[in-house]
N, C-alpha and C positions, 0 to 999 in steps of 0.2 A: 604294609602301612605303618605309620608312625604312631608313637604313644599318644601324641597331641590329637591326631585323627580319632583314635579309639575313644579317648576320654571325651571328645566332643560328642560322639554319638551316645555314649553311655549317659552323659549329663542331659542330653535332649531326651532320652528315653525315660530317665527318672524324674523328668519335669512333670509327667503325667498329662501332657497337652495331647490332644487328640490327633493332630497331624505332626507329630514330633520328627517323622522321617522325611518331610518335605524340605527341600533346600530353601533357604532364607535369601532374600535379596541382598546383594553387597553393595548397592548404590548408597551414596552417602545421604544422611537425613537432612543435613544443611548444606546448601550450596553458597559458599561465602563470597563469591565474586559475581553473584547475580546481577543483572542490570536492574537498577531501581525502577519502580513504577512511574516516577515522574518522567524519566527520560523516555520510557516507552510511550507514555501519553503524548509527549512532545513530538516524537517521531510520527505517530499516527495522526496528530493534528496536522503537521506539515504535509503528510502524504495526502490526507483527504483534502487539504486546500489546493494542493497541486493537481488532483483529480478534477476539481471543480473548474479550474482554469483552463482556458481553451489552448493557450500556447505553450504551457510549461511541460517540461519533461518530468516524469514521476520517478525517475530511477533513484538508486541508493545514493549515488554520488551527489545528485542534486539535493537530496535531503540533508546530507553531511554539509554540503556547501551553504545551504540556508541556514543551518544551525550555527555556523561560523559567522554569517552576516548578522544574525540575531544576537551575537555575542554570548552564546551559551557557555557556562563555566565548564561543563563536561560534555564533550562531543564523543559519541561512541564511534567505534571503527565500523568499516563498511560492513563486515561479516556479522557484527552485533546488530546493526539496523536491519540487515537482510533476515536475521533470525526473529527480531521483533515483528516484522512485516509478515513472515511466515506464520508465526504464532497467532497472529490477528487475521489470518486469511485475506491479506491485502496484496499478496504476490499475484500478478497476472500470469495466467497460464500461457505457455508458448503456443503460437499458432502452429496449425498443422503444416507439415512440410509441403513444399511445392510439388504438385503432380503435373508432370508435363502433359500436354494437350495433344501431343503427337505432331504438331506443326513445326516445321524446321525454322529455326531462329535465323533472322537474315543476317548474312555475313558480308563483309567487305571483301572485295577482290584482293588478290595478292598484291598487285601492283596498282597504284592509282592511275585511273583512265584519263584525267584531265589536270591541268595545272591547278595548284591551290585547292586540291581535293582534301577535304577534311578527313583525317585519318583517325583522331582521338578527340573525344569530347567528355570530360568528367565533370559532373555536377555533384556537390556534396551539400547536403543541406536538408532540411531548412535550418538556418540560423536564426536566433532571436537576440536582439539587442534591446537594452533597456531603454524604453521610451521611442523606440524606432520601429519595432514590430519585426515581421517575418521577412526574410529575403533569402534567394537562392544564389550563393556565390558560385562563379564559374572558376574552377581551380586551375585546371590545365587544358590546353587544346594545342594541337600540332597541325599545321599546314605542310603538305608535301608539294614541293614544286619540281616539276620535271622540265628540264631545260634543253 
């Protein structure tokens, strides 16, 4: 071992403290880049407002976007907002994984059996527009024609 290591332990022994031999924490006493409590309160307020609303999403990106709409001077990054929400126990827990019920999922035949048989139908949504409400857009659909 080095001289530095030896003198560190000798100094601790000579201090006369009861637990001189226990290791001390090396974490910093002051965190210089900690998020201010004002920003934390704003994030929590926006999150609770979203939870009370029926149609709004409560995700981190939506909180950040709402802060941009409100023209906040300092808008935290996504991971910072997520840490604030976790610290205040506002992160919803993930739902349980899907458990199959043992019933086979209905599948389409390999080849369409009629003309203009629908082969693909994708719905993405719901989507919300300001002042218009909720709607479900149909993004893509394919009709197969056999000639």
